[in-house]
C-alpha positions in Angstrom: 26.5 -4.7 -1.9 22.7 -4.3 -2.4 21.9 -1.8 -5.1 19.0 0.7 -5.5 17.7 -1.4 -8.4 17.6 -4.5 -6.2 15.6 -2.7 -3.5 13.2 -1.3 -6.1 12.6 -4.8 -7.6 12.0 -6.3 -4.1 9.6 -3.4 -3.2 7.6 -4.1 -6.3 7.4 -7.8 -5.4 6.3 -6.9 -1.9 3.6 -4.6 -3.2 2.3 -7.3 -5.5 2.2 -9.9 -2.8 0.5 -7.5 -0.4 -1.8 -6.0 -3.0 -3.6 -9.3 -3.8 -5.0 -10.0 -0.3 -5.7 -6.3 0.3 -7.7 -6.1 -2.9 -9.6 -9.2 -1.9 -10.4 -7.8 1.6 -11.5 -4.5 0.1 -14.2 -6.3 -2.0 -15.2 -8.7 0.7 -18.3 -7.6 2.7 -18.5 -7.9 6.5 -16.4 -6.3 9.1 -14.5 -3.0 8.6 -11.5 -3.1 6.3 -9.2 -2.2 9.2 -10.4 -5.1 11.3 -10.1 -7.5 8.4 -6.6 -6.2 7.7 -5.5 -6.8 11.3 -6.7 -10.5 11.2 -5.1 -11.0 7.8 -1.8 -9.9 9.4 -2.3 -12.5 12.1 -3.0 -15.2 9.5 0.0 -14.2 7.3 2.4 -14.1 10.2 1.3 -17.6 11.3 1.9 -18.8 7.7 5.3 -17.0 7.7 6.4 -18.8 10.9 5.5 -22.2 9.4 7.2 -21.4 6.1 10.2 -20.2 8.0 10.4 -23.5 9.8 10.1 -25.3 6.5 13.0 -23.1 5.1 15.2 -24.1 8.0 14.1 -27.8 8.2 14.7 -28.2 4.4 18.2 -26.8 4.9 17.3 -23.8 2.7 18.4 -21.1 5.2 21.5 -20.4 3.1 19.9 -21.2 -0.3 20.8 -17.6 -1.1 23.9 -16.8 0.9 23.5 -13.0 0.7 20.7 -10.6 1.8 18.2 -9.2 0.9 18.5 -10.6 -2.6 19.9 -13.8 -4.1 23.4 -13.3 -5.4 22.5 -9.6 -5.8 19.3 -10.4 -7.7 15.6 -10.1 -6.8 14.8 -13.7 -7.7 16.8 -17.0 -8.3 16.1 -17.0 -12.0 18.3 -14.0 -12.5 21.1 -15.6 -10.4 20.8 -19.1 -11.9 24.4 -19.0 -13.2 25.8 -18.3 -9.7 23.5 -20.9 -8.2 24.5 -23.7 -10.7 28.2 -22.9 -10.1 27.8 -23.2 -6.3 25.8 -26.4 -6.7 28.4 -27.9 -9.1 31.3 -27.1 -6.8 29.4 -28.5 -3.7 26.6 -30.9 -4.8 25.6 -31.6 -1.2 26.0 -28.0 -0.1 23.3 -25.5 1.0 22.8 -23.9 -2.4 20.5 -25.4 -5.0 17.9 -23.8 -7.3 15.0 -25.3 -5.2 16.6 -24.2 -1.9 17.2 -20.7 -3.3 13.5 -20.4 -4.3 12.4 -21.6 -0.8 14.6 -19.1 0.8 13.4 -16.2 -1.4 9.7 -17.1 -1.1 10.2 -16.9 2.7 11.7 -13.4 2.2 8.8 -12.4 -0.1 6.3 -13.5 2.6 8.3 -11.5 5.2 8.3 -8.4 3.0 4.5 -8.9 2.5 3.9 -8.8 6.3 6.0 -5.7 6.6 4.2 -4.0 3.8 0.8 -4.8 5.3 1.9 -3.4 8.6 2.9 -0.2 6.8 -0.7 -0.1 5.4 -2.0 -0.7 8.9 0.1 2.3 10.2 -1.2 4.5 7.4 -4.8 3.6 8.2 -4.4 4.1 11.9 -2.8 7.5 11.2 -5.6 8.6 8.9 -8.3 7.4 11.3 -6.6 8.6 14.5 -9.6 10.8 15.4 -12.0 7.9 15.3 -9.7 5.0 16.4 -7.7 6.9 19.0 -4.0 7.7 19.4 -3.2 4.3 20.9 -4.2 2.5 17.7 -1.5 4.5 15.9 1.1 4.1 18.7 0.6 0.3 18.9 0.8 0.0 15.1 4.0 1.9 15.0 5.3 -0.4 17.7 4.4 -3.4 15.4 6.3 -1.7 12.6 9.4 -1.4 14.8 9.1 -5.0 15.8 8.8 -6.3 12.3 11.9 -4.2 11.3 13.9 -5.8 14.2 12.6 -9.2 13.1 13.8 -8.4 9.5 17.3 -7.5 10.9 17.6 -10.8 12.6 16.5 -12.5 9.4 19.4 -10.8 7.7 21.8 -11.8 10.5 20.6 -15.4 10.2 22.1 -15.4 6.7 25.2 -13.3 7.2 26.2 -15.1 10.5 25.7 -18.5 8.8 22.8 -19.8 10.9 24.3 -19.0 14.3 22.0 -20.8 16.7 21.2 -17.9 19.1 20.4 -15.6 16.1 18.1 -18.2 14.5 16.4 -18.9 17.9 15.9 -15.2 18.5 14.5 -14.9 15.0 11.9 -17.5 15.8 11.1 -16.0 19.2 10.6 -12.5 17.7 8.3 -14.0 15.0 6.2 -15.5 17.8 6.3 -12.3 19.7 5.1 -10.5 16.5 2.2 -13.1 16.2 1.2 -12.5 19.8 1.3 -8.7 19.4 -0.7 -8.8 16.2 -3.3 -11.0 17.7 -3.6 -8.7 20.7 -3.9 -5.7 18.4 -6.5 -7.5 16.1 -8.8 -8.5 19.0 -9.3 -4.8 19.9 -12.3 -3.1 18.4 -10.5 0.2 17.5 -13.5 1.6 15.7 -15.4 1.6 18.9 -13.0 1.9 21.8 -15.7 1.8 24.5 -16.7 -1.7 23.4 -13.2 -3.0 24.2 -14.0 -2.8 27.9 -15.5 -6.0 29.2 -17.2 -5.9 32.6 -15.3 -7.7 35.4 -18.0 -10.2 36.0 -17.5 -11.4 32.3 -13.8 -12.0 32.8 -13.7 -15.3 34.7 -10.0 -16.1 34.3 -7.2 -15.0 36.5 -4.6 -12.9 34.5 -1.9 -14.3 36.8 -2.6 -17.8 35.6 -2.7 -16.8 31.9 0.5 -14.7 32.3 2.3 -17.6 34.1 1.3 -20.0 31.3 2.6 -17.5 28.7 5.9 -17.2 30.4 6.3 -21.0 30.8 5.3 -21.4 27.1 7.9 -18.8 26.0 10.6 -20.6 27.9 9.7 -24.0 26.5 9.5 -22.6 22.9 13.0 -21.1 23.3 14.3 -24.4 24.6 12.7 -26.1 21.6 14.2 -23.6 19.2 17.6 -24.1 20.8 17.2 -27.9 20.2 16.3 -27.3 16.6 18.8 -24.7 15.7 21.6 -26.8 17.2 20.4 -29.8 15.4 20.1 -31.7 18.7 16.8 -33.4 18.0 18.4 -36.7 17.5 21.0 -36.3 20.3 18.6 -38.5 22.2 17.3 -41.0 19.6 15.1 -43.0 22.0 12.1 -42.2 24.2 11.5 -41.8 27.1 15.1 -42.5 27.9 18.1 -40.7 26.4 20.6 -43.1 24.9 19.3 -45.7 27.4 19.7 -43.5 30.5 17.2 -41.6 32.6 19.8 -38.9 33.2 22.3 -38.8 30.4 25.8 -37.4 30.6 25.5 -33.6 30.5 27.5 -30.5 29.8 25.3 -27.6 30.7 28.0 -24.9 30.3 28.9 -25.9 26.7 25.3 -26.6 25.7 24.0 -23.3 27.0 26.8 -21.0 25.9 24.8 -18.9 23.5 27.3 -16.9 21.5 29.0 -19.4 19.3 29.0 -20.7 15.7 26.7 -23.5 14.5 28.2 -26.9 15.5 31.0 -25.3 17.5 31.6 -24.5 21.2 32.8 -21.1 22.6 36.4 -22.2 21.9 35.8 -22.9 18.2 36.0 -26.7 18.6 33.2 -29.1 17.5 30.5 -29.2 20.1 30.5 -32.4 22.2 27.7 -35.0 22.1 27.2 -34.5 25.8 26.4 -30.8 25.2 23.8 -31.8 22.5 22.3 -34.3 24.8 22.0 -31.6 27.5 20.2 -29.3 25.1 17.7 -32.0 24.1 17.2 -33.3 27.7 16.5 -29.7 29.0 13.7 -29.3 26.5 12.2 -32.7 27.5 12.4 -32.0 31.2 10.8 -28.5 31.0 8.1 -29.9 28.7 6.6 -31.5 31.9 6.4 -28.1 33.5 4.8 -26.6 30.4 2.3 -29.3 30.1 1.3 -29.0 33.7 0.9 -25.2 33.5 -1.1 -25.2 30.3 -3.2 -28.2 31.3 -4.1 -26.4 34.6 -5.1 -23.3 32.6 -7.2 -25.4 30.2 -9.0 -27.1 33.0 -9.6 -23.7 34.6 -11.1 -22.4 31.4 -13.4 -25.4 31.0 -14.6 -25.2 34.7 -15.8 -21.7 34.3 -17.1 -21.6 30.7 -18.9 -24.7 29.6 -22.4 -23.2 30.0 -21.9 -19.5 30.4 -19.2 -18.7 27.9 -19.2 -21.1 24.8 -16.6 -19.0 23.0 -14.2 -19.3 26.0 -15.0 -23.1 26.2 -14.0 -23.5 22.6 -10.6 -21.8 23.3 -10.1 -24.1 26.2 -10.8 -27.1 23.9 -8.4 -25.7 21.4 -5.7 -25.4 24.1 -6.2 -29.0 25.0 -6.0 -30.1 21.4 -2.8 -28.1 20.8 -1.2 -29.6 23.9 -2.0 -33.1 22.6 -0.6 -32.2 19.2 2.6 -31.0 20.8 3.0 -34.1 22.8 2.4 -36.4 19.8 4.6 -34.5 17.4 7.4 -34.0 20.0 7.6 -37.8 20.6 7.3 -38.4 16.8 10.3 -36.2 16.1 12.4 -38.6 18.2 10.8 -42.0 17.5 10.5 -41.4 13.7 13.9 -39.6 13.4 12.7 -36.1 12.9 10.3 -36.3 10.0 9.6 -33.0 8.2 5.8 -33.2 8.7 6.1 -33.8 12.4 8.6 -31.0 12.8 6.4 -28.6 10.9 3.4 -29.5 13.0 5.4 -29.1 16.2 6.2 -25.5 15.1 2.6 -24.9 14.1 1.4 -26.2 17.4 3.8 -23.8 19.3 2.5 -20.8 17.3 -1.1 -22.0 17.8 -0.5 -22.1 21.6 0.8 -18.6 21.5 -2.3 -17.5 19.6 -4.6 -19.3 21.9 -3.1 -17.9 25.1 -3.2 -14.3 23.8 -6.9 -14.9 22.8 -7.5 -16.2 26.4 -5.9 -13.0 27.8 -9.0 -11.0 26.7 -11.0 -13.1 29.2 -8.6 -12.6 32.1 -8.8 -10.0 34.8 -6.0 -8.7 37.1 -8.7 -7.7 39.5 -9.1 -10.8 41.6 -9.3 -9.5 45.1 -11.2 -6.3 44.8 -15.0 -6.6 44.5 -17.4 -4.1 43.1 -19.8 -2.8 45.7 -23.4 -2.7 44.5 -25.7 -0.1 46.0 -28.1 -1.5 48.7 -31.8 -1.6 48.0 -33.9 0.5 50.2 
């Protein structure tokens, strides 16, 4: 059972981790501190997602089998006796000193993001007269979201890497990244400047929204592949075990509430179910590539000369699509190398960031035209 002393020690660690970048931003000239803090949160959350993927891919998710500490301590050095005992009893098991440190650093980074969001809430509250009430409401929403994300992080450990919990943990992290990006791109210190005239919003919000929905579905399918360790269920490309349509078991593969490596009945999951999980991700990848490529071409067609910033976002979208394609194939062909897997996760997070940034250039008003007064 976590003690008050443990929570106090973790709080001090979180304040130290958060205090270093806050002190740096406070001294750094340029934009307002609030704006710099918001973009720092975007950067830190992106890093947290990548390090979370590293934690899972290095099999360190249970490096500390309790939560929020490590064997009841705030850091692995204080629990080194318990860690060595667990490692000795099961040398190839999930607990080693290195894995414990990887897991705890991931938690420290998560606590840092949570602490910085609390700072954001305090600033939005103290500046509510100049920033407006919506800056405070949105910031409180971000605080709730990061708390829910923290709860799923705890359940990831206590429920022993249950696939649906780990997948939801990743999806919530990407949702947090999207919401933080949306929050950061607002100019809260001057609300009127947030409004961009319709003629400067050349993208259709329907197209951007559709691309976001498709991307979210594809990322979930990818998370479901990874958390079920189904990446190598189809060890060849473009075929799956030599077949264009492998043997499938959709019901077993997409039964969500079950233990890792087991089906709903508690038996070991079948190879056909793992093939189905993998193949579903590959098939839907074609839909995602088509939707995102269409959006990228639309961005380029309207922005090359008139909107260079928008053009750069379109180029970034194309580059990230190519990265996802290359790393996705590499995960199969080269048997799931760590670097390719991490880059694949980074590419997914980058696509979320890119689409949210593009949303600021999109308008829902596609049919209604603004009537200009006639000249006499």
